[in-house]
Each structure stands twice: as C-alpha cells, then as structure tokens.
N, C-alpha and C positions, 0 to 999 in steps of 0.2 A: 504493500500500500504506500509506503514512504517513497519508493522509487517512482511509482506512478504519479504521486503528487508532485515530486520533484520535476518530472518530465513536463507536467502541465505548467508548472511555474516557469521553467526554462522556455517553453514554447511561447508563453505570454510575453516574456521579456524579449525574446528574439523578434517577435512581430512588432512590438512597441519600438524597439531600438532601430529596426530597419526603417520604419517610417520617420522617426525622430532624426536619424542621421541624414536622411534625404533632405528634410526641410532645413536642417542646420547648415548643410552645404550650400543650399540656396541662399540662406540669410547671409552667409559669409561672402558669397559672390556679390551680393548687393551692398554689403557694408564695408567689407575689407577688415573687419575687426579680428584682431589676433585672438582675443578670448572666445569669439564665436567660432573661429577655426579650431581652437583647442577643444571646444565643446563638440564640434563635428567629428574631430579625430577620436575624441572620447567615445562618442556613440558608435562610430565605425568599429572601434576596438571592441566595445561591448557586444556588438552584433556578431563579429567573428568569434569572440570568446564564447558566447552563448551557443553558437553553432557547434563549437568543439565540445561544450558540456553536454549538449543533446546527443552527439555522436557517442561520447563516452558512456552516457546512461544506457543507450541502446546496445552498445557492445557489451556492457557489463551485465546485461540481462540474459546473455547466452548461457545455456545449460552446460554442466560439466561434461567432459568427454574423455577419451583415452589419453589425451595429451595433458589436459589440465583437470585433475580430479576434483579440485575445489571450485571449478568454474572460472569465469572471466570477470568476476566482480571488481578486481583491481583496475580494470581498464578505465573505469570512471575516474579513478584518482590520477592515472597517467594523463588522461585528457584534461583533468583539472589543473595539473601542473603546466601543461601546454597553454591552457587558457590564461593562467596567472602570468606566464612568461609573455604572452601577447599583451596583457594589460601593462606589464612593466616596460617592455621595449617599444611597443607602438603607442600605447596610451601615455605612459609616463615620459618615456624618452623623447618622442617626437614633440609632445606638448611643451616640455621644459625647453627643448632646443628652440622651438619657435618663439617662446616667451623671451628667452635670452637674446635671440636675434632681434626681436622687436625692441628690446631695451637698447641694443647697440645702434640700431637704425630705426628710430621711432617714426611712426606715421599715424595720423589721427584717423580713427574709424569714421566711416560715413553712417550716421544714424538715421534710420527711417522707421516708420511705424511697423514695417515688416519685421524688423529686428526684434522688437518687443513682442509682437504677435507670436513669432517663432519660439521665443523664450517661454512665453506663457503656455503655449500648446505643449511644448516639450516638458514643462514642469508638470502639467496635468497628466500627461501620458506616463512619464517616468514615475510620478507619484502614485498613479494607479497601479502600475506593476509592482512597486515597492509595497503598497498596501496589500495587494493580493498575496505577495510572498509572506508578509507578516501574518496575515490571517491563516495561511497554510501552515506555517510553523506553529502558530498558537493552537491550531486544531490538533496537530500531531504530538505536541509536547505533553499533553495530559496534565498531570499534577506537578511535573518538574518545573523548577524556576526557569523563566524564559532564557536568561543569559547562560545559565548552566547547560540547558538543553542545546543551545546554539554551539557552545564550546565543545561539548562532549558527545552529543548524540545526533545532532542534525546532519543530514546529507550535505557533504561539502558543496554539491551543485546548488542546493537551496541557499546555503550560506553565501556562495558566490553571487547569486542574484540579489540577496539582501544587501551585501556590501557594494556591489556594482551600481545598483539602482539608488542606494542611499548616497553613494558618492556622486551619482549623476544628478540627483535632486540638489545636493549641496553645491555641486559644480555649477549648476544653472544659477544659483544664488550668487556664487562668487563671480561668475561671468557677468551677470547683470550689474553687480556692484562695481566691477572694474570698468564696464562700459559707461555707466552713469557718472562715476568719478572722473573718468577721462573727459566726458562731455562737460561736466560742471566746472572743472578746473582748467580745461584746455590743454591738459598734460596727458599725452598718450602713454606715459609710464604706467598709469593705473591699469590700463588694458593689458599691458605686458605682464604686470605683476599678477593680475587675475589669471592669465594663462599659466604662469609658473605655479601659482597656488593649486590649480586644477591638476597639473602634472604631479606635484608632490602628493596630493590626495590619492591619485591613482597608484603611485608608488607604494604607499602604505597599504592599500587594499591588496596589491599584488604580493607584497611581502607576507601578509597574513595568510593569504590563500596558499602560497607555497608551503608554509609551515604546516597548515592544516592537512593538506594532501600528502605531504611527506610523512606525517605521523601515521596516516592510514596505510601508506605503502610499506612502512617499516613494521606495521602490525602493532598498534598501540593496544593497551589493555582495555578491558570493558569499563564502562563508566563506574565511578565511585559507588560502592555499596553493592554492586551486582556480584562481585566475587564473594563477598561475605554471605550473601543470600545463597549462592551456590554451595558454599561450604556447609552452611547450616542445614540445607535440604539433604545433603549427602549424609551428614552425621545423624540426622533424625531417623534414618533407617536402622531398625533394631539390629541388623546383622553387621553394621559397620562400627568398628572400634575407634579408628582414627583416620585422618586424611593428611596428606602432605604433598609437597611439590606441586601446588596448584598453579597453573599457568593459563592465561586467557588472552584472547585476541579478537579484535573487531575485524571481521572480514569485510563487512559493510555496516552502515549504521543499523541495519535490521537483521544482521547475521553474525552470531558470535561463535567462537570456538573455545571449548574448555578442555583442559587436560589435567588429570590428577592421579595420584597413587593412593589407594586405600588399603587399610588392613582390616580384615574381617574379625569379628568377635568369635573366638573359638567355641565358647560355651553355647552361643546362639546357634552356630553352625552344627555343633555336635547334637544339640537337642532336636534340630530340624531333621538331621540325618537319622537320628535314633527313631523318630516317629516314622520315617520312610522305610526303615529296615525292621520294623516290628514283625516278629514271626520268622526272621531269618537268622541263622546261627553260623558262626565262622568255624565250623568243625565238620568232620566226616566228609561224605561224598558231595555235599552241597557247598563246600568251602569255595571252590573256584567260581561257582555260579553267584555266590553271595559277594565275593570280591568284585566281580564284574558289575553287579548291581550297585555296590558301594561306589565304584568309580563313576557309574552313570548318574547316581544321585548327586555326587559331589560336583561333577561338571555341570549338570542341569541346574543345580542350586546356584552356583556361581553365575551362570548365564542369566538365570531368572532375576537374581539380585541386581546385576548390572543393568538389565533392561528396566527393572523397577526404578533404579536411580535415574536413568535417562528419562523415563516417563514423568517422574516426580519433578525433575528439574524443568522440563519443557512445559509442564503445567503452570509453573510460576514464571519462568523466563522463556517465553515463546521464541525469542531470538536465538536460543541455543540450538543452532542447526547441526553442529558437530561436537560430540562429547566423547572424549577418549579417556576411558577408565582403565588403569593398570592395577593389578592386584600385587601388593607388596608383602614380602615375608615379614612377619612381626619381629623376627630376630635381627633383621638387617639394621645396621647403624645408619641413622639419619645424617646425610651430608651437611656440611656447614652452611651451604647456601639453600637448604631446604628447611621449611618450618613444618613440624608435625603438630597437628591440632587433634587432641583427643576429645571424645564425646563428653566425658566427665568434666574436663577442663572448660569446654565451651559453655555447657549448660550451668555449671557452677558460677561462671562469670556472669551469665545472664541473670541468674537468680540473685546474685550478690548485688 
C-alpha cells in the first residue's frame, strides 16, 4: 500500500512540475530574470528527478527471481540517489552558477504582469502537490509522530516529493522577493542573490536525500522499538528460553528482515516430547522404531515452534517479510558482540 501511495504522489508531482517548468521558461523568456530562470531550472530538475523516482518505484516492485532472491526493492533507492544527484548538479549547481554570473555581470529583469501570474500559478500548483504529499504521509503514519515517521519509516520517494515541493514553494517565495527587491531598489543584485538562495536550498535537499537513500542501500535497522517488540514476541513462546544475536534490516519501508538465534527450554521440550511418546518404550524389539519416532517428534516440534514464532511475529509486525531463526546450543558461549536476553530477565525487568 505504501509503494502504491508513493507512486501516486510521484505521478502528481511529475505532472505538476512538467506544467510549472513550461510556464516558468516562458516567464523567463519574457522577463530575463535570473531568479525566474533559476526557478525554471529548479522545476526542470524536479521533473527529471520525479521521473527517475517513478522508474525506481516500478522497478522495485518486481518479484524475486533466481538471480535476486530478495527481489529488486533496492532499485528504488538506487534511482533515489540518481535523483538526488540530479537535484545537486542540475538544480543546485546550475542555479548557483547562474546567480554568481548575474552578480558579476548584473542586468535588470524586465517585469511584467506575466511574471507574477506565472509565480502565482506555480505557487498554487506546487503547493497543491506538497499538500497532497503531506496528506498521504499523514494517512500512512498512523499513530507515529509525523517527523519521526518521515525520518525512519516513510518511503524515500515520498520524502523526496515532500522536500522537493517544499523547496519549490519556498523557492517561489525567494524568487518573488528577489525580483521585487530588484525592482524596488533598482539593484539587480537582489535577483542574483535570490537565484543563489534557491541553489543553496536545492543543495541541502539533495544532501539529505543522498543520506536517506544511502542508509537504505546499506541496510539500516528497523525503526526504534520494533526490534524490542520482536524480541518480546519470541520470548513469550513457552518453548523459548533465550534469544541472542538479533539483527534487523529494512529492505523497504514496508518490508523488514529479522535474524536471531534462540535457545529452547529443555524442560518444555522434554514435556512436549514425553506426551508425544506416551505408550512407547526404549527397550526390546521396539527400540529402533521408538528412536525413529523420537527423532520425528523432535524435528517436527522444532519446525512447528519456529513456524509459530514467525506467525506470532507477523501478526504484530506485518512488515516482517523475512524471518531467519537459528537454533543455538544452550552450552555455547555467547560472543562478545552478541547480547543474550533470557525470558526471566526480560519479564522480571518489565514487572520491576
């Protein structure tokens, strides 16, 4: 659902920015304003970047195959990095270059009513797309705090739209201020400063998006509190004595991977096997048959318990698409970089 919502948000932004870029280029041709050109470059960069985001979302939806067993979900983050690079080099780089050039060789923009109509229309369209993205995120976040959800759980494509259109709305305000100040003072420096300001704003957005997508590509851990919930669910199983070496990863914002080693409670396992072996004795001619039955009961019991753990986890954490449970020998020494959590210790801490 999150991926579908992100795709709709990207499509809305792509359509809006295509139109806005066209009218801004027209306004620049009529006014010669450096800030207006910066805004046009900004919208062109946003259009190209949102196209990259859409391609990444579609490629990331492909199912797993023999070559990529966990699917292609990381494609969305690769295209997210490409999009951020576009914002930086085209949006930020070209815009700042143009602003600096305008400072060195200043020229007064030609202001007409068309300039301000274009800015007004652009503000409405960009603001509408931003509002749509905000409503979409607000609907998905549930009870999570808005900023926390955006930082830790939201799809980077949706975050990109939030930041790009937020920067676009702010950029229009900056461009308008630069044009008006240039007109009021007769000094074209203000128009050039507005252009540089828009470029710096785009650079900050690009830097943040690179960091966000990099974390997903590296495989950052699940959001705060989710790992603790996973550990508690596992330890609530009567058959589990302790858990250790828990590792987590967000494959996508709505797909998590968990890995853990568990130690079973011998008394619980013995009692369960004893009930299954009632009426069977380990002596005489039936010894081999009973041993085979004992082996079957043991392996089936372990498999059933692990399936039960996976079912319990997914009932509470539906994003848990991949759960890897390893059975650890109780006598093994815990490594220095592993933390073993025992059932008694966890629930004593809770009650305390």
